[in-house]
C-alpha positions in Angstrom: -4.2 -26.3 -27.4 -2.5 -22.9 -27.0 0.3 -22.7 -24.6 -0.3 -20.2 -21.7 2.4 -17.5 -21.6 4.1 -16.7 -18.4 2.8 -13.5 -16.6 4.7 -10.4 -17.4 6.6 -8.5 -14.7 3.8 -6.0 -14.5 1.2 -8.7 -14.2 3.2 -10.4 -11.4 3.4 -7.0 -9.6 -0.4 -6.6 -9.8 -0.9 -10.1 -8.5 1.6 -9.3 -5.6 -0.3 -6.2 -4.6 -3.6 -8.1 -4.5 -2.0 -10.9 -2.5 -0.5 -8.4 0.0 -3.8 -6.6 0.4 -5.7 -9.9 0.9 -3.1 -11.0 3.5 -4.0 -8.1 5.8 -7.7 -7.5 4.9 -10.5 -9.3 6.8 -8.7 -10.2 10.0 -11.1 -7.9 11.9 -14.3 -8.3 9.8 -14.7 -7.4 6.2 -12.4 -9.5 3.9 -12.5 -6.7 1.2 -11.2 -3.8 3.4 -8.5 -2.9 5.8 -9.6 -1.8 9.2 -7.5 0.7 11.1 -5.8 -2.1 13.0 -5.2 -4.0 9.8 -3.8 -0.9 8.1 -1.4 -0.3 11.1 -0.3 -3.9 10.9 0.3 -3.6 7.2 2.3 -0.4 7.6 4.4 -1.7 10.5 5.1 -5.0 8.7 5.3 -4.2 5.0 6.5 -0.6 5.2 8.5 -0.7 8.4 11.4 1.4 7.1 8.9 4.2 6.5 7.1 3.9 9.8 10.2 3.5 11.9 11.6 6.8 10.5 8.5 8.8 11.5 9.0 11.2 14.4 5.3 12.1 14.6 3.2 9.3 16.3 0.0 10.5 14.7 1.2 10.3 11.1 -0.4 6.8 10.4 -3.7 7.9 11.8 -3.7 11.0 9.6 -2.7 8.8 6.6 -5.6 6.5 7.2 -8.0 9.4 7.4 -6.7 10.9 4.2 -6.7 7.6 2.3 -10.3 6.8 3.5 -12.0 8.7 0.8 -15.5 7.5 1.6 -14.9 8.0 5.4 -16.2 4.6 6.4 -13.2 3.8 8.7 -11.9 1.2 6.3 -9.6 1.1 3.3 -10.9 -0.7 0.3 -8.6 -1.9 -2.5 -8.9 1.4 -4.5 -8.0 3.4 -1.4 -5.1 1.0 -0.7 -3.9 1.6 -4.2 -3.9 5.3 -3.6 -1.4 4.7 -0.8 0.8 2.5 -3.0 0.6 4.9 -5.9 1.6 7.8 -3.7 4.5 6.0 -2.3 5.6 4.9 -5.8 5.5 8.5 -7.0 7.5 9.7 -4.0 10.1 7.0 -4.6 10.3 7.8 -8.3 10.7 11.5 -7.6 13.5 10.8 -5.1 15.2 8.6 -7.7 15.0 11.3 -10.3 16.4 13.9 -7.9 19.3 11.6 -7.1 20.1 11.1 -10.8 20.3 14.8 -11.5 23.1 15.1 -8.9 25.3 12.6 -10.6 
């Protein structure tokens, strides 16, 4: 019998993103989407450094609206990944800018 190899770092990251999404989705109703309340809970818990630094109280509402591509008032996993991808790009850009100064 072939030995199963350990998941790669990238595979573990994907598994982690799925687990985090599932931890917050479905508390209100649909287990496959984040409601606005679930989204706010996710943002305030998992991305608290980002939310605490926001001076504009409406920023999370606007983010939710922009991420909700199909305008159903919920974020599905693809829409959630758009948030994660956008944040990852912003972090990467910030890292690149800081490296140029060194």
